[in-house]
C-alpha positions in Angstrom: 23.9 8.9 281.4 21.5 6.5 280.0 21.3 8.2 276.3 25.4 7.9 276.7 25.0 4.1 277.4 22.7 3.7 274.7 24.8 5.7 272.1 27.8 3.8 272.9 26.1 0.5 272.6 26.6 -0.6 276.2 23.9 -2.8 277.3 22.1 -2.1 280.7 18.9 -2.4 282.4 17.5 0.5 284.5 14.8 1.0 287.2 13.7 4.2 288.7 12.9 4.3 292.7 12.6 6.7 295.5 15.8 8.7 296.1 18.2 7.1 298.5 21.1 8.7 300.2 23.0 5.7 301.7 23.3 1.9 301.7 20.7 1.4 304.5 18.2 3.1 302.5 19.2 1.4 299.4 18.8 -2.0 301.3 15.1 -1.3 301.9 14.5 -1.0 298.1 12.9 -4.1 296.2 14.3 -3.8 292.7 13.5 -6.0 289.6 17.0 -5.3 288.0 19.6 -7.6 289.2 23.4 -7.1 290.4 25.5 -6.9 293.3 24.5 -3.6 295.2 27.8 -1.7 295.5 29.1 0.7 298.2 31.0 3.6 296.6 33.2 6.0 298.6 35.2 9.1 297.5 38.3 9.2 299.7 41.1 11.7 299.4 44.6 11.9 300.8 46.7 14.9 302.1 48.5 15.1 298.8 45.2 15.7 297.0 44.8 12.5 295.3 41.3 11.1 295.1 39.9 7.4 295.0 36.6 6.1 294.3 36.5 2.7 295.9 33.7 0.5 295.2 33.1 -2.5 297.7 30.0 -4.8 298.4 27.0 -3.2 300.2 27.5 -4.7 303.7 31.4 -4.4 303.9 32.8 -1.9 306.3 36.3 -1.1 305.1 39.3 -0.1 307.0 40.7 3.0 305.6 44.2 2.5 307.0 44.1 -0.8 305.1 42.7 0.8 302.1 45.6 3.3 302.1 48.2 0.7 302.3 46.7 -1.4 299.3 46.9 1.7 297.2 50.2 2.8 298.1 48.6 6.2 299.7 49.0 7.7 303.2 46.0 8.3 305.6 42.8 8.7 303.7 39.7 10.6 304.8 36.3 11.0 303.1 35.9 13.7 300.4 33.3 16.5 301.4 30.0 16.8 299.3 31.5 20.2 297.9 34.4 18.0 296.5 32.3 15.5 295.3 30.2 18.0 293.4 33.4 19.9 292.1 35.3 16.6 291.0 32.2 14.8 289.4 29.4 16.8 289.3 26.9 14.9 291.5 25.5 15.2 294.9 25.7 12.9 298.0 24.1 9.7 297.4 24.8 9.5 293.8 28.3 8.2 293.7 29.4 5.4 291.3 31.8 4.7 288.5 29.6 6.0 286.1 30.2 9.4 287.7 33.5 9.2 286.3 32.3 10.3 282.7 32.7 13.8 284.5 36.3 13.3 285.4 37.6 14.8 282.5 41.1 15.8 284.4 41.4 12.0 285.2 41.9 13.0 289.0 39.9 10.3 290.5 41.6 6.8 290.7 38.8 4.0 290.5 39.7 1.2 292.9 37.3 -2.2 293.1 37.4 -4.5 296.0 38.5 -7.7 294.4 35.8 -9.4 296.4 33.3 -8.1 293.7 35.4 -9.8 290.8 33.4 -13.0 291.1 30.1 -10.8 290.5 28.5 -11.1 287.0 26.5 -7.8 287.4 26.5 -4.8 289.4 24.0 -2.0 290.4 25.0 1.7 290.2 23.3 4.7 290.3 23.2 6.9 286.8 24.4 10.3 288.4 21.0 10.6 290.3 20.2 8.7 293.4 16.5 7.9 292.1 17.4 5.1 289.7 19.8 2.2 289.7 21.4 0.8 286.5 22.3 -3.0 286.2 25.6 -3.7 284.1 27.4 -6.8 283.6 31.1 -7.0 284.2 31.6 -6.7 280.6 29.5 -3.6 280.0 31.2 -2.0 283.0 34.6 -2.7 281.4 33.4 -1.4 278.0 32.0 1.7 279.7 35.5 2.4 281.5 37.4 1.8 278.2 35.1 4.2 276.4 35.6 7.0 279.1 39.4 6.0 279.3 39.2 5.5 282.8 40.9 2.3 284.0 39.8 0.4 287.3 42.4 -1.2 289.6 40.9 -4.5 291.6 42.7 -4.9 294.9 42.2 -6.8 298.0 40.7 -4.4 300.6 40.6 -5.2 304.0 37.4 -5.2 306.2 37.4 -3.1 309.3 37.9 -5.4 312.6 35.0 -5.1 314.8 35.5 -3.7 318.1 
């Protein structure tokens, strides 16, 4: 992934770290690269549509609200096997950078519009033992390069019990 970013002259910073599997483990990392830590979820609906949802690290999303926002019905989390089959990555490594492997364009990318005010983002580069910092401009360039547009939508937080 890093070689691809370099080849396409997309500016980034990268830092290797211990592997992390979830946002809790990620939050324990002290990183020198800067950017918003993003939670990435691969969801699916009953019709076989897939959605990569990107939101802030601390936000708990309302799946029914996401379904409504994206014009879908009931959503569920995709399995680890589906994640690997669609994007060629393992659990814990999901990020928009994995869409480079979505040649069939079967995954729709949706960003929480609350992230729109962020200048830089942190994503895993297909492995969960490194974090890449990309500016919003660099992210947009990457997505254009792989012909994978993103939607920026308001995504509701889950109401606390």
